[in-house]
ZADO-1210 file (C-alpha; in nm, 4 decimals, padded with zeros to 6 digits):
<atoms>
<atom x="02.0853" y="-00.2244" z="-00.6733" code="MET" pos="1"/>
<atom x="02.2318" y="-00.0880" z="-00.9942" code="SER" pos="2"/>
<atom x="02.1283" y="-00.1670" z="-01.3469" code="ARG" pos="3"/>
<atom x="02.3390" y="-00.4038" z="-01.5599" code="ILE" pos="4"/>
<atom x="02.6120" y="-00.2103" z="-01.7432" code="VAL" pos="5"/>
<atom x="02.5445" y="-00.3489" z="-02.0892" code="TRP" pos="6"/>
<atom x="02.1797" y="-00.2333" z="-02.0740" code="LYS" pos="7"/>
<atom x="02.2769" y="00.1264" z="-02.0002" code="GLY" pos="8"/>
<atom x="02.0853" y="00.3772" z="-01.7870" code="PRO" pos="9"/>
<atom x="01.7045" y="00.3793" z="-01.7743" code="PHE" pos="10"/>
<atom x="01.5858" y="00.6793" z="-01.9764" code="ILE" pos="11"/>
<atom x="01.2205" y="00.7627" z="-02.0434" code="ASP" pos="12"/>
<atom x="01.1577" y="00.9195" z="-02.3860" code="GLU" pos="13"/>
<atom x="00.8509" y="01.1064" z="-02.2537" code="LYS" pos="14"/>
<atom x="01.0684" y="01.3037" z="-02.0131" code="ILE" pos="15"/>
<atom x="01.3164" y="01.4087" z="-02.2812" code="TYR" pos="16"/>
<atom x="01.0387" y="01.5167" z="-02.5182" code="SER" pos="17"/>
<atom x="00.8905" y="01.7419" z="-02.2431" code="ASN" pos="18"/>
<atom x="01.2217" y="01.8892" z="-02.1178" code="ILE" pos="19"/>
<atom x="01.1424" y="02.2334" z="-02.2586" code="LYS" pos="20"/>
<atom x="00.8726" y="02.2745" z="-01.9918" code="LYS" pos="21"/>
<atom x="00.9971" y="02.4005" z="-01.6549" code="ASN" pos="22"/>
<atom x="00.8559" y="02.1180" z="-01.4433" code="THR" pos="23"/>
<atom x="00.7866" y="01.7615" z="-01.5467" code="VAL" pos="24"/>
<atom x="00.6413" y="01.4810" z="-01.3391" code="ILE" pos="25"/>
<atom x="00.8778" y="01.1875" z="-01.3596" code="CYS" pos="26"/>
<atom x="00.9215" y="00.8401" z="-01.2193" code="SER" pos="27"/>
<atom x="01.1419" y="00.7628" z="-00.9222" code="ARG" pos="28"/>
<atom x="01.3522" y="00.5045" z="-01.1089" code="ASN" pos="29"/>
<atom x="01.4724" y="00.7410" z="-01.3832" code="LEU" pos="30"/>
<atom x="01.8503" y="00.7964" z="-01.3795" code="ILE" pos="31"/>
<atom x="01.9719" y="01.1581" z="-01.3812" code="ILE" pos="32"/>
<atom x="02.1880" y="01.2454" z="-01.6827" code="THR" pos="33"/>
<atom x="02.4062" y="01.5544" z="-01.7471" code="PRO" pos="34"/>
<atom x="02.1589" y="01.7231" z="-01.9839" code="ASN" pos="35"/>
<atom x="01.9056" y="01.7588" z="-01.6977" code="LEU" pos="36"/>
<atom x="02.1263" y="01.9895" z="-01.4852" code="ILE" pos="37"/>
<atom x="01.9504" y="02.3049" z="-01.3685" code="GLY" pos="38"/>
<atom x="01.5970" y="02.1821" z="-01.4390" code="LEU" pos="39"/>
<atom x="01.3167" y="02.1358" z="-01.1845" code="ASN" pos="40"/>
<atom x="01.1151" y="01.8138" z="-01.1719" code="PHE" pos="41"/>
<atom x="00.8148" y="01.6999" z="-00.9708" code="LEU" pos="42"/>
<atom x="00.8702" y="01.3557" z="-00.8171" code="VAL" pos="43"/>
<atom x="00.5927" y="01.1614" z="-00.6452" code="HIS" pos="44"/>
<atom x="00.6804" y="01.0289" z="-00.2993" code="ASN" pos="45"/>
<atom x="00.3634" y="00.8248" z="-00.2497" code="GLY" pos="46"/>
<atom x="00.1522" y="01.1078" z="-00.1112" code="LYS" pos="47"/>
<atom x="00.2686" y="01.4398" z="-00.2570" code="ASN" pos="48"/>
<atom x="00.4656" y="01.5740" z="-00.5501" code="LEU" pos="49"/>
<atom x="00.8005" y="01.7109" z="-00.4333" code="LEU" pos="50"/>
<atom x="01.0026" y="01.9598" z="-00.6346" code="SER" pos="51"/>
<atom x="01.3595" y="01.8480" z="-00.7069" code="VAL" pos="52"/>
<atom x="01.6178" y="02.0773" z="-00.8672" code="LYS" pos="53"/>
<atom x="01.8965" y="01.8892" z="-01.0459" code="ILE" pos="54"/>
<atom x="02.2551" y="01.9741" z="-00.9468" code="LEU" pos="55"/>
<atom x="02.5878" y="01.8399" z="-01.0761" code="GLU" pos="56"/>
<atom x="02.6337" y="01.6125" z="-00.7731" code="ASP" pos="57"/>
<atom x="02.3137" y="01.4231" z="-00.8576" code="MET" pos="58"/>
<atom x="02.4348" y="01.2800" z="-01.1907" code="ILE" pos="59"/>
<atom x="02.4150" y="00.8998" z="-01.1960" code="GLY" pos="60"/>
<atom x="02.1659" y="00.8798" z="-00.9087" code="HIS" pos="61"/>
<atom x="01.7925" y="00.8124" z="-00.9367" code="LYS" pos="62"/>
<atom x="01.5141" y="01.0636" z="-00.8728" code="PHE" pos="63"/>
<atom x="01.3770" y="00.8472" z="-00.5910" code="GLY" pos="64"/>
<atom x="01.6863" y="00.9130" z="-00.3809" code="GLU" pos="65"/>
<atom x="01.5941" y="01.2813" z="-00.3527" code="PHE" pos="66"/>
<atom x="01.2228" y="01.2543" z="-00.2717" code="SER" pos="67"/>
<atom x="01.1921" y="01.0926" z="00.0682" code="PHE" pos="68"/>
<atom x="00.8874" y="00.8783" z="00.1402" code="THR" pos="69"/>
<atom x="00.9042" y="00.9023" z="00.5198" code="ARG" pos="70"/>
<atom x="00.9132" y="01.1925" z="00.7622" code="LYS" pos="71"/>
<atom x="01.2114" y="01.2489" z="00.9875" code="LYS" pos="72"/>
<atom x="01.1508" y="01.1117" z="01.3347" code="PHE" pos="73"/>
<atom x="01.2006" y="01.3317" z="01.6377" code="SER" pos="74"/>
<atom x="01.1309" y="01.2646" z="02.0023" code="PHE" pos="75"/>
<atom x="00.8697" y="01.4830" z="02.1648" code="LYS" pos="76"/>
<atom x="00.9720" y="01.6741" z="02.4726" code="LYS" pos="77"/>
<atom x="00.8204" y="01.5410" z="02.7955" code="LYS" pos="78"/>
<atom x="00.6093" y="01.7774" z="02.9956" code="LYS" pos="79"/>
<atom x="00.7236" y="01.8158" z="03.3540" code="THR" pos="80"/>
<atom x="00.4597" y="01.9117" z="03.6039" code="TRP" pos="81"/>
<atom x="00.5702" y="02.1689" z="03.8561" code="VAL" pos="82"/>
<atom x="00.3527" y="02.2548" z="04.1555" code="LYS" pos="83"/>
<atom x="00.3259" y="02.6215" z="04.2318" code="LYS" pos="84"/>
</atoms>
């Protein structure tokens, strides 16, 4: 769900004051703006801090979209018993 247009994007002043550092821990609901391109951020996914590098395609999205909270599911291969 997007934020109301007249309010503008959610921007945290703490992040912009610490931009000069290489990595900054930030919240998942912060919107990515053009001045963050090329920087690395640490985003918490509920268990770990994941490193996210900002690219041009990410502008307008939120940090939470790039730090997944669940593992990818894959079926395990069944063992077939062969008599020798």
